[in-house]
C-alpha positions in Angstrom: 11.9 12.6 3.5 10.4 15.2 6.0 9.2 13.9 9.1 5.4 15.0 10.3 4.4 15.0 13.6 0.7 14.9 14.7 -0.7 17.8 16.9 -3.3 16.1 18.7 -4.1 12.5 19.1 -1.5 9.8 19.9 -1.2 6.0 20.6 0.9 4.2 23.2 1.4 0.4 23.4 2.5 -1.2 26.9 3.3 2.3 27.7 5.5 3.1 24.9 4.3 6.0 22.4 4.3 5.4 18.7 6.5 8.2 17.3 4.7 8.9 14.2 0.9 7.7 14.4 -1.3 10.0 12.3 -4.9 8.5 13.0 -6.9 6.2 14.9 -10.3 4.8 14.4 -12.1 3.6 17.7 -15.4 1.5 17.4 -17.7 0.1 20.1 -20.2 -2.5 18.7 -23.3 -3.4 20.0 -24.4 -6.6 19.3 -28.3 -7.5 19.0 -30.5 -10.3 18.7 -34.3 -10.3 17.9 -37.2 -12.2 19.2 -40.9 -12.3 18.2 -44.0 -14.7 18.2 -45.5 -16.5 15.5 -47.6 -14.2 13.6 -46.2 -11.1 15.1 -45.6 -8.2 12.4 -42.6 -6.7 13.9 -39.6 -8.4 15.7 -38.3 -7.2 19.2 -34.6 -6.2 19.3 -32.5 -7.1 22.7 -29.0 -5.9 23.4 -26.5 -8.2 23.9 -22.6 -7.9 24.9 -20.7 -5.0 23.7 -17.3 -5.2 22.0 -14.7 -2.5 20.8 -11.7 -2.4 18.5 -10.2 0.0 16.2 -7.3 0.8 13.5 -4.2 2.9 13.9 -2.0 4.2 10.9 1.0 6.4 10.5 4.1 7.0 8.7 6.7 4.2 9.0 10.0 4.8 11.1 12.1 1.6 11.4 13.8 3.3 14.2 10.6 3.8 16.2 11.2 1.2 19.2 7.6 0.8 19.8 6.8 0.3 16.2 9.5 -2.2 15.9 8.1 -3.9 19.1 4.7 -4.3 17.4 6.2 -5.8 14.1 8.5 -8.1 16.3 5.0 -9.4 18.1 3.3 -9.8 14.9 6.0 -12.0 13.5 5.7 -14.1 16.8 3.8 -17.3 16.8 2.4 -17.3 20.4 -0.7 -15.3 21.7 1.1 -13.6 24.3 3.0 -11.7 22.1 0.1 -10.3 20.3 -1.9 -9.7 23.7 -1.3 -5.9 24.6 -2.2 -5.4 28.3 -2.2 -1.6 27.6 -3.3 0.2 24.6 -4.2 3.9 25.1 -5.7 6.1 22.3 -5.3 10.0 23.4 -8.3 12.1 22.1 -5.9 15.1 23.3 -3.1 15.9 25.8 -5.2 14.5 28.7 -8.1 12.7 27.6 -7.8 9.1 26.2 -9.3 5.5 25.7 -7.6 2.8 27.3 -7.9 -1.3 27.6 -6.3 -4.6 26.8 -6.7 -6.0 23.2 -5.1 -8.4 20.8 -3.6 -7.1 17.5 -5.1 -8.7 14.7 -3.3 -7.4 11.8 0.0 -5.4 11.3 1.0 -3.9 7.7 3.9 -1.9 6.6 3.5 -0.2 3.2 6.6 1.0 1.3 6.0 2.8 -1.8 8.4 4.5 -4.4 7.9 8.3 -4.2 5.9 8.2 -1.2 5.9 8.3 2.6 6.3 4.8 4.2 3.2 3.8 6.3 2.2 1.4 9.2 -1.3 0.0 10.0 -2.6 -2.1 12.6 -5.9 -3.2 13.8 -6.9 -4.2 17.2 -9.7 -6.0 19.0 -10.5 -5.2 22.7 -10.6 -7.6 25.6 -12.9 -6.8 28.3 -13.8 -3.3 29.3 -12.4 0.0 27.8 -12.3 3.5 29.9 -12.4 6.8 28.8 -10.4 9.0 31.1 
């Protein structure tokens, strides 16, 4: 089966780059609350804390050390193994999102006649930066 390499965008976890990541989704969520007095026709909305998270997917390569470490962490029963102090999602060669996160889901899909795939979801811890 032929290997494909993405031209733009990549993901590193704890400084190790995933070899065959294909796409990522990055979300910033703004929680809100509403208030209003008795008899008010419309409610007011107020911003609360933001949160962030996302999803990374790509072609599965059992020899990719970063992916193997991620799968090993997912099998672990301790919090520290799924708490990543450094996740970077590269927009291009020099610009990237980064922060700490918890890996919430890891999936490997193996299909007959198709390229094997991996997916993982993450939720951010604290702030993220865009550099």
